[in-house]
C-alpha positions in Angstrom: -256.9 -43.5 7.6 -257.7 -39.9 6.9 -261.1 -38.9 8.3 -261.5 -42.0 10.6 -262.7 -41.4 14.1 -263.1 -44.1 16.8 -265.6 -43.1 19.4 -266.7 -46.4 21.0 -265.5 -50.0 20.5 -267.0 -51.1 17.2 -267.7 -47.6 15.9 -266.0 -46.4 12.8 -266.7 -43.2 11.0 -265.3 -42.3 7.6 -266.2 -38.7 7.1 -265.5 -38.7 3.3 -267.7 -41.8 2.7 -270.3 -41.1 5.3 -270.0 -44.7 6.6 -270.7 -45.3 10.3 -270.8 -48.7 12.0 -273.0 -49.0 15.0 -272.3 -51.9 17.4 -274.9 -54.3 18.7 -274.7 -52.6 22.1 -275.6 -49.3 20.6 -278.6 -50.9 18.7 -279.9 -52.4 21.9 -279.3 -49.1 23.8 -281.3 -47.2 21.1 -284.0 -49.9 21.4 -284.1 -49.2 25.1 -284.5 -45.4 24.4 -287.6 -46.2 22.2 -288.9 -48.6 24.9 -288.6 -45.9 27.6 -290.5 -43.5 25.3 -293.1 -46.2 24.8 -293.5 -46.6 28.5 -293.9 -42.9 29.2 -296.2 -42.1 26.2 -299.8 -41.4 27.1 -302.7 -40.2 24.9 -306.3 -39.2 25.6 -307.3 -40.2 22.0 -309.3 -43.5 21.5 -306.5 -44.6 19.2 -302.9 -43.2 19.0 -300.4 -44.9 16.7 -297.5 -43.4 18.5 -297.2 -46.0 21.2 -297.3 -48.8 18.6 -294.7 -47.1 16.5 -292.4 -46.7 19.5 -292.8 -50.4 20.3 -292.2 -51.4 16.7 -289.1 -49.3 16.4 -287.8 -50.8 19.7 -288.4 -54.3 18.4 -286.7 -53.6 15.1 -283.6 -52.3 16.9 -283.4 -55.2 19.4 -283.8 -57.8 16.6 -281.1 -56.0 14.5 -278.8 -55.8 17.6 -279.1 -59.6 17.7 -278.4 -59.9 14.0 -275.3 -57.7 14.3 -274.2 -59.8 17.2 -274.4 -62.9 15.0 -272.2 -61.3 12.3 -274.8 -59.8 9.9 -273.3 -56.7 8.5 -275.0 -53.3 8.7 -275.1 -53.2 4.9 -276.8 -56.6 4.8 -279.3 -55.4 7.4 -280.2 -52.4 5.3 -280.3 -54.2 1.9 -281.9 -57.5 2.9 -284.1 -56.8 5.9 -285.1 -53.1 5.8 -287.9 -52.5 8.3 -289.8 -55.8 7.9 -290.2 -57.2 11.4 -291.4 -60.6 10.1 -288.3 -61.1 7.9 -286.0 -59.8 10.7 -287.6 -62.1 13.3 -287.4 -65.1 10.9 -283.6 -64.6 10.6 -283.2 -64.1 14.3 -284.9 -67.4 14.9 -282.7 -69.1 12.3 -279.6 -67.7 14.1 -280.8 -68.9 17.6 -282.3 -65.9 19.3 -284.1 -68.4 21.6 -280.7 -69.1 23.3 -281.0 -65.5 24.7 -284.7 -64.7 24.7 -287.6 -67.1 25.1 -290.1 -65.9 22.5 -293.5 -67.4 22.7 -296.0 -68.1 19.9 -298.0 -65.1 21.2 -294.9 -62.9 20.9 -294.5 -64.0 17.3 -298.1 -63.3 16.5 -297.8 -59.9 18.1 -294.8 -59.1 15.9 -296.7 -60.3 12.8 -299.8 -58.1 13.5 -297.7 -55.1 14.5 -295.6 -55.5 11.3 -298.7 -55.3 9.2 -299.0 -51.7 10.2 -295.3 -50.8 10.8 -293.9 -52.1 7.5 -296.3 -50.3 5.3 -295.9 -47.1 7.4 -299.5 -47.3 8.6 -298.5 -46.0 12.0 -296.8 -42.9 10.5 -298.8 -41.8 7.4 -302.5 -41.4 7.5 -303.7 -42.6 4.1 -307.4 -43.5 3.9 -306.5 -47.2 4.1 -304.9 -46.7 7.5 -307.8 -44.5 8.8 -310.6 -46.8 7.7 -309.1 -50.2 8.7 -309.9 -51.8 12.0 -307.2 -51.3 14.5 -308.3 -54.3 16.6 -305.8 -56.5 15.0 -303.0 -54.6 16.6 -301.4 -56.5 19.5 -302.1 -55.8 23.1 -299.9 -53.0 24.4 -299.2 -54.7 27.7 -298.0 -57.8 25.8 -295.8 -55.7 23.6 -294.3 -54.0 26.6 -293.4 -57.4 28.2 -291.9 -58.5 24.9 -289.8 -55.4 24.6 -288.6 -55.7 28.2 -287.7 -59.4 27.6 -285.8 -58.6 24.4 -283.8 -55.8 25.9 -283.0 -57.7 29.1 -282.0 -60.8 27.2 -279.8 -59.0 24.6 -278.0 -56.3 26.7 -275.6 -58.7 28.4 -274.4 -60.5 25.2 -274.1 -57.2 23.3 -272.1 -55.7 26.2 -269.8 -58.8 26.3 -269.2 -58.5 22.5 -267.9 -55.0 23.0 -265.4 -56.0 25.8 
């Protein structure tokens, strides 16, 4: 096909249509990049949304890697799930993510509270609502880090196996 380039297994680019399929392994690799940025980020401010944003983005990419692994198309991810961590996690649970990663009730509560801020862009844009609301409902950063590590570790192998 004219304009098609294969760069990695699972990757297809159609220059004319601007379509690019990213494999589950790439999603989990990008998740790891955000996780590494999360680990290295420091701030002297009493509250910095950046670390939470990096964690949320890493979670989203890990969960979406799993959904791709289970046959959900990139188009379906975009159209049916967007950036809503709660909806994405629900589908992951329906498709058996617990076979790969042991998510606790505390993990799920952390995702729920983080999603409240992430989904409405409260970690990116500083509307008066985001500035005046209590940030104490955000999950513990150490707990988030442990969840991210667990997700990436549990999904990397299956995603790699899918490529081979």
